[in-house]
N, C-alpha and C positions, 0 to 999 in steps of 0.2 A: 429582401430575404433570399438567400440562395439555398438550393438543395444540396450543395456540396460543402456547407460549413462544417469544419472539423474533420474533413476527410483526408487531410494531408498525411496522416500517419496510419491510414486504414488499409494500406496495401500490404501489410505484413503477412497476411495469409496467402499471398500470391507471389512471394518473392523467390520461390523455388527452394528456400532453405527449410521448409517444413511448415505445416499449418499450425499457427498459434503456438500452444505449448506442447504439441505433439512432437516429442523429441526423437522420434524415429528418423526424422530428417530425410524424407525421400528426395530423390533428385528432381522431382517434378512438383509443380504446384498442385493444390488439392484437386483440381479438375482433371489432372493428368496431362495438362498442357505443358510443353517444355518450359523450363525456367527461363526467365528473362534476364538478360545481362543488365546489371544495374550497379550503381555506386554502393559504397558501404552504407548499410542500414543499422542504426543503433539497436542494441539488444532489446530494448523495451518495445520497439516496433517489430523487430524480426520475429520475436517469440510472442507476439500478441495473440491471444486465443481466437480461434475461428469457430469453435463450437462449445457447447456446455461441457463436454468431456474434457476440454482443455483447461477450464477454470479450476483454480485451486482454492480451497477454503470456503466455498460457498455451496456446499452440498445440500443444505436445508432449502435454499431458494430453488435450486434445480429440481429437487424432489417435489416441491410445491407446484412449480410450473408444470412438471411432467404429469402430475395427477390432474391438474386443471385441464390440460390439453386432452388427456385421455377421456375425461368425463364430459368434455365440451363446456366446462365452466370457465370460459376465458373472459378475463376482466376487460373493462373498457379503457383503463388507464393504470399505469404502474408508476410508483415513485421509488427511485433507487437512491439511497443516501449512504454516505460513508466518507471517511477521510480520503485524502488524495492517494491516487495510485492503487486502489483496491479493485478497480475494474468496473466502475459505473458506466462509462460511455461504451466500453467494450461489451459489457453485458447487454446494454441497450441495443447495440447492433446485432448481437447474436439473437436476442429476443425478436427483433424485427425479421431476422432470417428465419427463425423458427415459425413465426406467424405466417410467413409467406412460403413455407417450404413446400416444394412441389417437384415431383419427378414424373413426367408424362408416362402413364401406364402403370406406375408403381405407387406413388404417394400423391394424394390429393387433399390432405388435411394438415393443419398445424401439427408440428411434432418437435420434441426436444432431441430426438435421435437424428443427428445430422451427420451420420457417417459418410454419406455420399453427397456430392455437390449437386444441389438442385438447380433448376433453370434460372432462379433469381439470386442465388447465393453469392455468386461472384460479384455482381453489380452492387448488392447490398453491402458486402464487407468492404468494397472499395469506395463506398459513399457516393455512388453515381446512379443509383436506381431512381427512376422518376417518381416512384410511389413511396419511397422512404425519404422523408424530408428532414434533414438535420438543421437545427437552429441553435446558435450560441446566444443564450439570453443575456450574456454580459455585453454584447454589442448590438442586441436587438431588444431593447428594454421597453419600447413604447407600445401604446395601444394600437398604433397603425400596423405594427408587425404582427400582432395577434389577430387583427382584423383580416389580414391576408390569409391566415390559417383558417379562421372561421368561415370565410367566404369560400375558400377552396375545398373545405371539408365536405361541402354539399355534393361535389362531383365524385363519381366512382373512380376507383383506381384504373390506370391505363392498362396494365397487364398483370399486376399481382393480385393476390386474394384480398389484402387489406392495404389501405393507405395509412402509413405509420408516420407519426410526427415525433421526432426525438428532440427534446428541448434540454440542452445542457445548461448547468448552473441556473436552474429555473428560479432560484430565490432572487436573482437579479432583476426580474421583471418588476415594473412599477405597479403600484396599487391599481391604477386604471387598467393596466394590461391584464392583471389577474382577474379583475371584475369582468372584463370583456371575454375572458376565457371560460368563465364559470358555466354559463348555460350550455355551451357546446360540450364542455367536459362532462356535465351531468347527463345529458341526453345526446350523445354523439350518434351520427348515422351508423348503421351496422357495419359499414365497410371501413370505419375509421378507428384507429387505436392511438393512444398517446403514451409515450414513455418519457418520464422526466428524470433528470439526474441532478443532484445537488450535494454540496458539502456543508450547507448551512440549513438543515431541515427546520430549525426554529424560526427562520425568516420566511418560511412558506406559510401563507394563511391557512388556518384550520379548515376553512371552507373548501380549499383546494385539496388538502390532505384527505378530507373525509370522502372525496370522490375517487380516490386512488387506492389500489393495493400497494402497501408499503413494504419494501425489502431493505433492511439495514445490512449493508455489506460490511462485515467486520474486518478489523485488521487481521492479516494472515498470520497464523501461528509460526513462531520462530523455527520450530522443527520442520514444518512444511516448506518454509522459505529456504532453509539449509539444503534440504533434499532437492528442491527445484533448482537452486543455484548450482548444485553439484552436477545435475544432469545437463544444464546449459553449458557449464564449463567443459564437460566431457564432449558435448557436441561441437563446441568451438575449438576443441583440442588445446585447452589451456590447463596448465598444471597449477593447482591451487590446493592449499592445505586446509584441514578441517577448522583450524583456529581462525584462518582468514574468512572462511565461510560464515562462521559464527559472528565474527566482527561485522561483516556486511549485513547479516540478518538483524543484528542489534541496532546498527546505525540506520537501517531502513525503517525501523519502527513499525513493522507490519505492512508497509507499502511495497508491493511487488515492483512497481515502476521505479521507486527510489532505490531499491536493492539492485535492479538491473542497471540503473544509471551509474551507481557506485562501482559495480563490477566492470562495466564498460571502461570507466576511467582507470580502474586499477589495472586492467589488462594493458591499456596504453601506457600507463605509468611504469609497469613492470616489464614492458617489451614482450608480452605474451605469457609471462609466468607471474603468479601472484602468491606472495607469502604474507604472513601476519605482520612481520616487521615492516615490509614495504607499504602495506596498507595503513599501518599506524602513522607512518611518516607522511603519507598522502593526506590522511584525514586529520592530522594534527592531534592524534590520540596518544595517550601514554600507554606503555606496556601494562597489560592487566596485572601481571605479576608484580610490577613495580608499584601499582596502585595498592595492591594488597600489602606490600612492604611498608608503604607510606601509612596505611591504615594502622598497621601494627605499631609503628613508631609513635603515632599520635596517641593510640590507646594506652601505650606504656608511659606516656609523658615524656618521651625523648624528643624534646623540642628541637635541639641542635641537629639531630639526625633527620628529623622531618623536614627542616628547612633546607638542609643539604640535598635531600632527595628531591624536593620540589625544585630547587635551583638546577639540579642535573636534568630533570625532565624538561624544564623550561629551555635549557641550553640545547636540547635535542629537538626543539620545535613544538613542544606541547603547550597548548594554551592554558594559562592558569585557571580560567573559568571552567574549561573542559576537564581539567584534573580534578577540581572540586566536584564537578557534576559526576564524574566517574566514582569519586570517593563516596558521594551520597548514594549512588546506585549500589555500591558494595555494602554500605550500611543497611540499605533496604534488603539486599540479598541475605545478609547475616540475620536480620530480623525475621525474614520469611523462613529461613532454615531452622531458626529457633522455635518458631510457632508451627510451621508446616514442614517437617523433615522431608516429605516426599517431593518438595520443590527442587531437591538436588537432582532429580531426574531430567530437568530441563536440558534439552540438547544444545541450547545456545550457550550453556556454561562451559568454561574451560575446566580441565582437571584441577588446576590450581584453585580456581574459585570454588569448586565443589568441595575439595578436601580441606582447604584452609578455612573456608566459610563455615564448615561444620565445627571446626576447632574453635573458632571465635564464638560461634553460637553457644557452645557449652560454657565458655568462660565469661561472657558478658551478660549483664542483666538487661531487661527490657528498658529499665529506667535510664541506663547509660546510653543504649542505642537510640532511644527516643530523643534524648538531649543532644546527641551528636547529629541526628537528622535535622532538628530544628536549627542548630547552629550553622550547619552547612547550607540549608535553604536560605537563611538570611545572608550568609557569607557570599554565596554565589551572586546574589543581586548586587552586593557591594563591589565585588570584583568586576562585574560587567560594566558598572558605571564609574569605576575609579579611574583617575587619569594615569595611574601607574598600577597595572593589574598585579604584578608580581609581589610588591610589598603588601598590597591589600590581601592577597592570598596567604602570605606568610602570617599576617595578623590573625586570619581566620584559623590557621593551624595552631597558633599559640593559644587562642581561646579554647579550641577544641581539646588540646593536650591537657590544659589545666582543669578541664571539666570532665575528663574521662580517665578510666583506669582499667586494668585487666584483672584486678583482684576479684575473686569469686564473690558474689553477692547473694544474700538470702532473699532479697527483694526481686522477684522474677516478674 
């Protein structure tokens, strides 16, 4: 087991381009040290949070930890769970920094207020502090790896306040490894803290969960993602339109890392400028307005027009399965607008989706929308497994057109 596991991307807070998500982008690293000359660093690393203030979308967790630190009710172990890219490992490192936060003569207790760089902060965020040990459970699954932890936990930290063990993808540990960890986890020495991260919380034994404080890191709201991406684009001096930002936020599905990876690729693809059309071409997406046009043709029973539109989108590079997925997403949007009109305020929606979606919501019944949803769900699977996706998608549109209409219905 190595104390540097997973540290390859942890230097983002010290690359001189700004700490984490602090988009003021000072010309120096957080410590005030001169920025180091380095090669290009991808956006997901460059803007990795270095403090709780930099995290977006996790205010409840930060508030809970802040109150716990203030009252001295600091847990012995934490379990961070959530989908990819929402900040589990990053949060674990920030928490380790907060536990060992110390500024000689000023701060001598754990704190979530990390505005200044403490004496251990730099080494912890770079993954090289001797008392903060990271382990990737995906490659250290055995009881022997856990025995190293339990044996070493008896010894006090070398220089920090706490010895912190960060175990990523903890659900990958074997049953024997979990059992070996239980006793130490239940009654750890006062100087030891455990932080676990996992994307598969159901695979973690309940005996382990019951010994940890659990934080579910949710997908980041599309509105927050759009604002965050806009600030990063401005900091990188990249021209990007609002529709492209909304497309990236939608494609990222609540994952900050996925959104930044897409933005990074889009900047390279567009040679420094990003617009919605370029982004659609890169991602193989159809124009949202054309998806709405296709939806209207299908709902009116215009089979010939719908097939022509699908063929045109296919010729411009759109994947038939993606077109049907977008069509299903629009059906869901129309249904939401019909039942919850306030859903139109979603910042991730384009003006065309908002205005035309309302119009369709007024003219279509729930019965028709539900039937369209079911047909599309089944059709997407057929297209994904079909030897010839385009004809399969056309047959889905045929079925949909003959099952739907735009005539007003009394059955709502």
